[in-house]
C-alpha positions in Angstrom: 2.5 5.4 -31.3 4.8 8.2 -29.5 1.8 9.4 -27.3 1.2 5.6 -26.1 4.7 5.5 -25.2 4.8 8.9 -23.4 1.4 7.5 -21.4 3.1 4.3 -20.5 6.4 6.1 -19.5 3.9 8.5 -17.6 2.2 5.7 -15.9 5.4 4.0 -14.6 6.8 7.3 -13.4 3.4 7.8 -11.4 3.5 4.2 -10.1 7.1 4.4 -8.9 6.5 7.7 -7.3 3.5 6.3 -5.2 5.9 3.7 -4.2 8.3 6.0 -3.2 5.9 8.0 -0.9 4.0 5.2 0.5 3.1 5.4 4.0 5.3 4.6 6.8 5.0 4.9 10.5 8.3 6.4 11.6 9.6 7.3 15.1 12.7 9.0 16.1 14.5 10.2 19.2 17.9 11.6 20.5 20.3 10.9 23.1 22.0 14.6 23.5 25.7 15.2 25.1 26.0 11.5 26.6 29.5 11.3 28.1 30.5 7.5 27.9 33.5 5.7 29.3 34.6 4.3 25.8 37.5 5.5 24.1 38.9 7.3 27.0 35.8 9.1 27.6 33.9 10.6 24.8 30.6 12.7 24.6 28.2 11.8 21.6 24.7 12.4 20.5 22.9 9.0 19.9 20.1 9.7 17.1 17.7 6.7 16.2 14.9 6.5 13.7 12.8 3.3 13.2 10.0 2.2 11.3 7.1 0.0 12.4 6.1 -2.9 10.5 2.6 -2.3 8.6 0.8 -4.8 10.7 1.5 -3.4 14.1 -1.6 -2.3 15.6 -1.5 1.0 17.7 -1.8 -0.7 20.9 1.4 -2.8 20.2 3.7 0.3 19.6 6.9 0.2 21.5 7.6 2.9 24.0 10.7 4.5 22.8 11.8 4.9 26.3 12.4 1.0 26.2 14.6 1.3 23.0 16.5 4.1 24.3 17.4 2.2 27.6 18.4 -0.9 25.5 20.4 1.5 23.2 22.2 3.3 26.1 23.4 -0.2 27.7 25.7 -0.4 24.4 27.3 3.0 24.9 29.2 1.9 28.0 32.2 -0.9 27.8 31.4 -4.7 28.3 33.2 -7.7 28.3 31.8 -8.4 24.8 32.1 -4.8 23.6 35.1 -3.5 25.5 36.3 0.1 25.8 37.9 0.5 22.3 35.4 -0.8 20.3 34.9 1.0 17.1 31.8 3.3 17.0 30.7 1.5 13.7 30.4 -1.8 15.6 28.7 -0.2 18.6 25.9 1.6 16.2 25.4 -1.7 14.4 25.0 -3.8 17.7 22.3 -1.2 18.8 20.6 -1.3 15.5 20.6 -5.1 15.2 19.4 -5.7 18.9 16.4 -3.4 18.5 15.5 -4.8 15.2 15.2 -8.4 16.9 13.5 -7.0 20.1 10.6 -4.9 18.4 8.4 -5.1 15.3 10.5 -2.9 13.2 10.8 -3.0 9.6 13.8 -0.6 9.6 16.1 1.3 11.8 18.8 4.0 11.4 21.3 4.6 14.3 23.8 7.7 14.0 26.2 8.4 16.5 27.9 11.8 16.3 31.0 11.9 18.6 32.1 15.3 19.6 35.8 16.3 19.0 38.0 14.7 21.0 41.2 16.5 20.5 44.3 15.4 18.9 43.3 11.5 19.4 39.8 12.0 17.6 39.6 15.3 16.0 36.4 16.7 14.6 32.9 15.8 15.0 32.8 12.0 13.6 30.7 8.8 13.9 28.7 6.2 12.0 25.5 6.0 10.4 24.1 2.1 10.4 20.7 1.6 8.7 19.1 -1.6 8.0 15.8 -2.6 6.5 12.8 -0.1 5.2 13.6 3.2 6.7 14.9 6.6 5.7 18.5 6.9 7.1 18.8 9.5 10.0 21.4 12.2 9.1 21.6 14.9 11.7 24.2 17.8 10.6 27.6 17.3 12.0 26.8 20.7 13.8 26.3 21.0 17.5 24.2 24.3 17.3 21.4 24.2 19.7 18.0 24.3 18.2 
């Protein structure tokens, strides 16, 4: 009886492991050292990782440069997202806009805002993740690779 239980448990673990490592088509890109007028002029890194829906054919893959251009529009103040809008709201708007515009199953948007002195000390920023994608989490170090 114990042997059967162990076999069932092992089967469940293997099945769960296969689900956890199911194939997924991911892509990622960075915008390094972007100087924005937001929040009194900050410099930041924007990191985006996205996963394509399973049924997307390679001929339908989006050009990441298009996604990049859309994301960059959110980094500057607008009437709907003015100068002092929180970074968390900006990241969410970027992620939601890209999810709606492209055949993505998930997206992760990380903003790493550089040290802004006394007003905004230290490296900081949000990670907004929605859907089926592993969140992007770049170290909060500005070391050059």
